[in-house]
N, C-alpha and C positions, 0 to 999 in steps of 0.2 A: 398820076403821082399824088402822094398824100400832101395835105395842106399844112402839116406840122412844120415847125422851125427846125433848122439844122442845129442839133445840140452843140453847145460849146461851154467851156469853163475857162475863166481867166485864171492863169496860174502864176503870172508875174506881171506886175503893173508898176510903172513909174512914169513921170511926166515925159511924154514923147516916145514911150516904148511900151508895148504890151505883147505878152506871149499868151496865146490862147490854145487850149487843147480842143481839137475837133475830132472825136473818135471816128467820124464818117470818112476822114481822109486816110486813115490807116490802111496800108497795103496798096494804095493807088499809086500809079506811076507819076512821079514828080514832073517829068517831061510832058507826059500826056495832059496832066492838069494844067500846066502852064500854057500849052498850046491851045487847049479849049478855052481857058480864061482869056487869052489874048484875042481869040476869034469872037468872043462874046461881045455884046453891046454894053456890058457893065461899065459904068463910069465911076472912077474913083475921085473923091473930093481932092481939090488941089493941095490940101494939107497932108495927104498921105504921101510920105516920102518913099517908102519901100514896103513890100510884102514878100516874106520868104516862107515857103511851104516846106514842111518836113513830114512827108507821108509815112515814113518809117515809125515816127513817134506820134503822128497825128497832130502836129503842132503848126500853128501859124504865128509868125513873128511880124509885127507891124511897127514901123517907126513912122512917126507923124509929128506935125506941128500942132501942139496943144492950143495955140492961139487961133488956129483955123478949123480944127476938127474936134467935135465932141465925140471922143472915141467910143463911149458907151452907146450913143445913138447910132454911130456907124456900125458897131457890132450887131446891134439889134436889127438894123435894116438888112445887113448882110445875111444874118441867119434866117431871115424870112423871105429873101429874094428868090423868086421862082427860077430865074435863069441860073443862079448860083446852085440851087438845088439840083438842077439838071446837070450841071458840070460835075458836081460831087457824086451824084447817084447814077450818072450816065444815062 
């Protein structure tokens, strides 16, 4: 597997909410992605309240507590996480 990051673009941002476009999610099975994600050892910070995947559009919507999570740091870490790359790329 290549060492590059999973590309993403923030398309909507407000305190406690971020919508991110991840083209590598397009066309993947939402149910399959959720199952693989839950089986993984990825740990979410306690400030992440919810993550919704939309593989039709390639979007990820994250709601979070801005007092507990630096969302930009979280997104950077997520995009370079080897296990997440495996989930996304199979």
